[in-house]
C-alpha positions as CSV (number, residue, x, y, z in Angstrom):
1,M,-50.5,-3.7,-33.4
2,K,-47.4,-5.6,-34.5
3,I,-45.3,-2.5,-34.0
4,Y,-46.4,-2.4,-30.3
5,K,-45.5,-6.0,-29.9
6,F,-42.1,-5.5,-31.5
7,I,-41.4,-2.5,-29.2
8,K,-42.3,-4.5,-26.0
9,F,-40.2,-7.5,-27.3
10,F,-37.3,-5.1,-27.9
11,L,-37.7,-3.4,-24.5
12,V,-37.8,-6.7,-22.7
13,I,-34.7,-8.0,-24.5
14,L,-32.9,-4.7,-23.7
15,S,-34.0,-4.9,-20.0
16,I,-32.7,-8.5,-19.8
17,S,-29.4,-7.7,-21.5
18,A,-29.0,-4.7,-19.1
19,L,-29.6,-7.0,-16.1
20,L,-27.2,-9.6,-17.3
21,N,-24.6,-7.0,-18.1
22,S,-24.8,-5.5,-14.6
23,C,-24.0,-9.0,-13.0
24,A,-20.5,-8.9,-14.4
25,S,-17.8,-8.6,-11.7
26,I,-15.9,-5.5,-11.2
27,P,-12.1,-5.8,-11.2
28,K,-10.7,-5.1,-7.7
29,P,-7.6,-2.8,-7.4
30,D,-4.3,-4.3,-6.4
31,W,-3.4,-2.7,-3.0
32,S,-0.3,-4.7,-2.6
33,K,1.8,-2.3,-4.7
34,K,1.2,0.5,-2.2
35,K,3.3,1.1,0.9
36,P,1.3,0.5,4.2
37,V,0.2,3.6,5.9
38,I,1.3,4.1,9.6
39,E,-1.8,4.5,11.8
40,P,-1.3,7.9,13.6
41,N,-3.7,6.9,16.4
42,A,-1.5,5.1,18.9
43,T,-4.4,3.3,20.6
44,K,-5.6,1.8,17.3
45,R,-2.0,1.0,16.3
46,A,-1.5,-0.9,19.5
47,Q,-4.8,-2.7,19.2
48,Q,-3.9,-3.8,15.7
49,N,-0.6,-5.1,16.8
50,V,-2.2,-7.3,19.5
51,K,-4.7,-8.6,16.9
52,D,-1.9,-9.4,14.5
53,G,0.1,-11.2,17.1
54,K,3.0,-8.7,17.1
55,G,4.9,-8.2,20.3
56,M,7.9,-9.2,22.4
57,T,8.9,-12.7,23.5
58,I,11.8,-13.5,25.7
59,F,12.3,-17.3,25.9
60,K,10.2,-18.5,23.0
61,S,11.1,-19.0,19.4
62,R,10.2,-16.0,17.2
63,K,9.3,-18.1,14.2
64,N,6.2,-16.8,12.4
65,S,5.9,-13.8,14.7
66,G,4.6,-10.6,13.4
67,G,7.1,-8.0,14.4
68,D,10.4,-7.2,16.0
69,F,10.1,-4.8,18.9
70,Q,12.8,-3.5,21.2
71,F,12.6,-2.9,24.9
72,A,11.8,0.8,25.6
73,S,15.1,1.3,27.4
74,S,17.0,0.3,24.3
75,N,15.2,2.8,22.1
76,P,17.4,6.1,22.1
77,L,14.4,8.2,20.8
78,W,12.2,7.1,23.6
79,R,14.9,7.6,26.3
80,A,15.7,11.1,24.9
81,S,12.0,12.0,25.1
82,L,11.8,10.8,28.7
83,D,14.9,12.7,29.7
84,T,13.7,15.9,27.9
85,L,10.4,15.8,29.7
86,N,11.9,14.9,33.1
87,F,10.7,18.2,34.7
88,V,7.0,17.2,34.4
89,S,5.0,14.1,35.5
90,L,3.7,11.8,32.8
91,A,0.0,11.1,32.4
92,N,0.5,8.3,29.9
93,A,3.6,6.6,28.7
94,D,2.6,3.8,26.3
95,Y,5.7,2.4,24.4
96,S,3.8,-0.2,22.5
97,G,1.4,2.5,21.3
98,G,4.1,5.0,20.7
99,V,2.8,7.9,22.8
100,L,4.0,10.1,25.7
101,I,1.5,12.4,27.3
102,T,2.4,14.7,30.2
103,D,0.2,16.0,33.0
104,W,-0.7,19.7,33.0
105,Y,2.3,21.6,34.1
106,S,2.4,25.1,35.6
107,E,5.3,26.9,37.3
108,E,3.9,29.8,39.2
109,N,0.7,30.9,37.5
110,T,-2.0,28.3,38.4
111,D,-4.3,29.8,36.0
112,Q,-2.3,28.7,33.0
113,A,-0.8,25.2,32.3
114,I,0.8,23.4,29.4
115,K,0.5,19.7,28.4
116,I,2.9,18.1,25.9
117,T,2.1,15.0,23.7
118,I,4.7,13.1,21.7
119,R,3.6,10.5,19.2
120,F,6.3,8.1,17.8
121,L,5.9,7.2,14.2
122,S,9.2,5.4,13.8
123,N,12.0,4.0,15.9
124,E,14.5,5.8,13.7
125,I,16.1,9.1,14.8
126,R,14.4,11.4,12.2
127,A,12.6,14.7,12.4
128,D,9.4,13.1,10.9
129,G,9.6,10.1,13.2
130,I,8.0,12.1,16.0
131,I,5.1,14.5,16.3
132,I,5.0,16.9,19.2
133,N,1.8,18.8,20.2
134,L,1.7,21.4,22.9
135,Y,-1.5,22.5,24.6
136,K,-2.2,25.5,26.8
137,R,-5.0,25.6,29.2
138,T,-6.1,29.0,30.6
139,C,-8.7,29.2,33.5
140,K,-10.6,32.2,34.6
141,N,-13.0,31.9,37.5
142,T,-13.2,28.0,37.2
143,V,-14.0,28.3,33.4
144,C,-11.0,26.7,31.5
145,S,-10.3,26.8,27.8
146,T,-7.7,24.6,26.0
147,K,-6.0,25.4,22.7
148,E,-3.1,23.9,20.7
149,I,0.0,26.2,20.6
150,K,2.3,26.1,17.6
151,N,5.4,28.1,18.4
152,D,9.1,27.8,18.8
153,L,8.8,25.9,22.0
154,V,7.5,22.8,20.0
155,S,10.5,22.9,17.6
156,D,12.9,23.5,20.5
157,I,11.6,20.4,22.3
158,K,11.8,18.4,19.1
159,D,15.4,19.5,18.5
160,K,16.5,18.7,22.1
161,I,14.9,15.2,21.8
162,L,16.6,14.6,18.4
163,K,20.0,15.7,19.6
164,T,19.8,13.8,22.8
165,A,18.7,10.6,20.9
166,A,21.6,11.0,18.4
167,L,24.1,11.2,21.4
168,Y,22.4,8.1,23.0
169,K,22.7,6.2,19.7
170,S,26.4,7.2,19.4
171,Q,27.1,6.0,22.9
172,D,25.2,2.8,22.4
173,D,27.2,2.1,19.1
174,K,30.4,2.7,21.0
175,N,29.4,0.4,23.8
176,V,28.4,-2.4,21.4
177,K,31.7,-2.0,19.6
178,K,33.7,-2.1,22.9
179,S,31.8,-5.2,24.0
180,Q,32.5,-7.2,20.8
181,P,35.4,-9.6,21.1
182,I,38.7,-8.7,19.4
183,K,39.1,-11.0,16.4
184,K,42.5,-12.2,15.4
185,F,43.3,-13.2,12.0
186,G,46.2,-15.3,10.8
187,G,47.9,-18.4,12.4
188,D,48.0,-17.0,15.9
189,N,45.2,-18.6,17.9
190,E,45.8,-18.0,21.6
């Protein structure tokens, strides 16, 4: 009988110690050492920017603001994309969300059309700063199917955008340099 009481006592103590041990806090990982991941979904990124208070101000002080955004017309990558896609109308052009979406485009064959989407991941002129997707819609007897196309046309569009953006950036840099006042050094102050 004493052995059963000892075993019960031992199990109670063991259970209590297990419960108390499970109440210990688990150390949380330090996420501050990792680089932030850029949200690929433009709508979510734009909504988060609004929540964080990031945006553009014109006549107010920018103290404690969350971001530094340019006007769309001063971004060479954005302008180059618009110029490259000038042959088709745009369904959505959201600069703050970083996305361009064209309407369905068809030259002669009305049963086939393409749609181009461009997502901007960076303002820098880099190949990994934009993602271009090309979709083809084929219709037969009012039944349409859509599929993504991965061919040379995607890389051709991307190359043209990057080359045009590089030219715009070069022109912008020259214009800024020309508009700066000439500095004179020495004793001649006229």
